[in-house]
C-alpha positions as CSV (number, residue, x, y, z in Angstrom):
1,M,0.0,0.0,0.0
2,E,1.4,3.4,-1.0
3,K,2.3,5.8,1.9
4,I,1.0,9.3,2.2
5,L,2.0,12.1,4.6
6,V,-1.1,13.6,6.2
7,S,-1.4,16.7,8.4
8,A,-2.1,15.4,11.8
9,C,-5.0,17.9,12.4
10,L,-6.9,16.4,9.4
11,L,-6.7,13.0,11.2
12,G,-8.4,14.5,14.3
13,I,-5.3,15.1,16.4
14,N,-5.5,18.3,18.5
15,C,-2.4,20.0,17.2
16,K,-3.9,23.1,15.5
17,Y,-2.8,26.4,16.8
18,N,-5.9,26.8,18.9
19,G,-5.6,23.3,20.5
20,K,-8.3,21.8,18.2
21,N,-8.3,19.8,15.0
22,N,-9.4,19.9,11.4
23,Y,-10.8,16.4,11.2
24,I,-12.4,15.5,7.8
25,E,-14.7,12.6,7.3
26,E,-13.1,11.6,4.0
27,I,-9.9,10.7,6.0
28,E,-11.4,7.2,6.6
29,E,-11.5,6.6,2.8
30,I,-7.9,7.8,2.6
31,K,-6.9,5.3,5.3
32,N,-8.5,2.5,3.1
33,K,-6.4,3.4,0.1
34,Y,-3.2,4.6,1.6
35,Q,-0.8,3.8,4.5
36,V,-1.2,7.1,6.4
37,V,1.9,8.7,8.1
38,S,0.7,11.4,10.5
39,F,2.7,14.6,10.9
40,C,2.4,18.1,12.3
41,P,5.3,20.3,11.2
42,E,4.7,22.9,13.9
43,E,4.6,20.5,16.8
44,S,7.5,18.6,15.4
45,S,9.6,21.7,15.4
46,G,9.0,22.3,19.1
47,L,6.1,24.8,18.9
48,P,3.5,24.3,21.7
49,T,-0.2,23.5,21.3
50,P,-2.1,25.7,21.7
51,R,0.1,28.5,20.2
52,T,-0.3,32.0,19.0
53,P,-1.5,32.1,15.3
54,S,1.2,32.7,12.7
55,E,1.2,33.9,9.1
56,I,3.8,34.4,6.4
57,K,4.9,37.9,5.4
58,D,7.8,38.7,3.1
59,G,9.0,35.1,3.2
60,K,9.2,35.0,7.1
61,V,6.7,33.5,9.5
62,F,5.5,35.7,12.3
63,S,3.2,35.1,15.2
64,K,0.3,37.5,15.7
65,D,2.3,39.0,18.6
66,G,5.2,39.8,16.3
67,R,7.7,37.0,17.1
68,D,9.7,35.7,14.1
69,L,9.1,31.9,14.2
70,S,10.6,31.2,10.7
71,D,13.2,28.9,12.1
72,Y,10.6,26.6,13.7
73,F,8.6,26.5,10.5
74,I,11.7,25.7,8.5
75,K,12.7,23.0,11.0
76,G,9.2,21.4,10.7
77,A,9.4,21.4,6.9
78,E,12.8,19.8,6.9
79,K,11.6,17.1,9.3
80,A,8.6,16.4,6.9
81,L,10.9,16.1,4.0
82,E,13.2,13.8,6.0
83,I,10.3,11.5,6.8
84,C,9.2,11.5,3.1
85,K,12.6,10.5,2.0
86,R,13.1,7.9,4.6
87,E,9.7,6.3,4.1
88,N,9.7,6.8,0.3
89,I,6.6,8.9,0.4
90,K,5.6,10.7,-2.8
91,L,2.2,12.1,-1.8
92,A,1.1,14.4,1.0
93,L,-2.4,15.5,2.1
94,L,-1.9,18.9,4.0
95,K,-4.1,21.5,5.5
96,E,-4.9,24.4,3.2
97,K,-4.4,27.9,4.5
98,S,-1.8,26.8,7.0
99,P,1.5,28.7,7.0
100,S,3.2,25.3,7.1
101,C,0.8,23.1,5.1
102,G,-1.2,25.3,2.7
103,S,-0.6,23.9,-0.8
104,S,-2.3,26.7,-2.8
105,Y,-3.4,29.4,-0.4
106,I,-2.1,30.9,2.8
107,Y,-3.1,34.0,4.8
108,D,-1.3,37.2,3.7
109,G,0.5,38.0,6.9
110,S,-1.8,40.8,8.0
111,F,-4.0,38.7,10.3
112,S,-7.1,40.0,8.5
113,N,-8.3,36.7,7.1
114,K,-7.1,37.7,3.6
115,L,-5.8,34.8,1.5
116,I,-3.1,34.9,-1.1
117,K,-2.1,32.2,-3.7
118,S,1.1,30.8,-2.3
119,P,2.2,27.6,-0.6
120,G,3.2,27.2,3.1
121,I,6.7,26.4,4.2
122,T,6.3,22.6,4.4
123,S,4.3,22.3,1.2
124,K,6.8,24.4,-0.7
125,L,9.7,22.3,0.4
126,L,7.9,19.0,-0.4
127,M,6.9,20.2,-3.8
128,E,10.4,21.4,-4.6
129,N,11.5,17.7,-3.8
130,S,8.9,16.2,-6.2
131,I,6.4,15.2,-3.6
132,K,2.8,15.8,-4.8
133,V,0.9,17.9,-2.3
134,Y,-2.9,17.9,-2.1
135,S,-5.2,19.9,0.2
136,E,-8.3,18.6,1.9
137,N,-10.2,20.3,-1.0
138,E,-8.7,17.9,-3.5
139,I,-9.4,14.5,-1.8
140,K,-11.4,13.3,-4.7
141,N,-8.2,13.4,-6.8
142,L,-6.5,11.2,-4.2
143,L,-9.4,8.7,-4.2
144,K,-9.5,8.1,-7.9
C-alpha cells in the first residue's frame, strides 16, 4: 500500500494552533487506500499546542504577537521532507491555508483573514522535492 504524509490535524489530532483539530470525514477513505503517516510540522519543530496564530509575510513566519518563528517552520518542513525521503513517500495531504501546510493558499501576513495564492513552508519544500501535495479540498483526486 502506498504511503501518504497527512497533516495530523486532518486526522483529528488536536495539534492546531488553537488546540483543536481539522478532522475531515473523508480521511477514513484515505486510510482505506493509503498507509497514512501522520505529521504536524509545527509541533515537530518544538512549537507548543495551543500556540499564537502565525502567518507568512515577506517570506518569514511571524506570530500574531510579532515574534519571528521562521526557524521553527523551516525545521518542521525539513523534518517532513526527511520522513518522506526515509519512508519513500511521494504524496502528501496537507491542511490548506496553514503557514506550514497550505498547498495553494495561505493568509497574507496581515492577520485579517485575507488569502493569497502561495504555498506554506512545508508544502513548498515538499513540492520542490517532487512530492505531490494535495489539500483537503482535493481529496477526490487522491481517491481516484
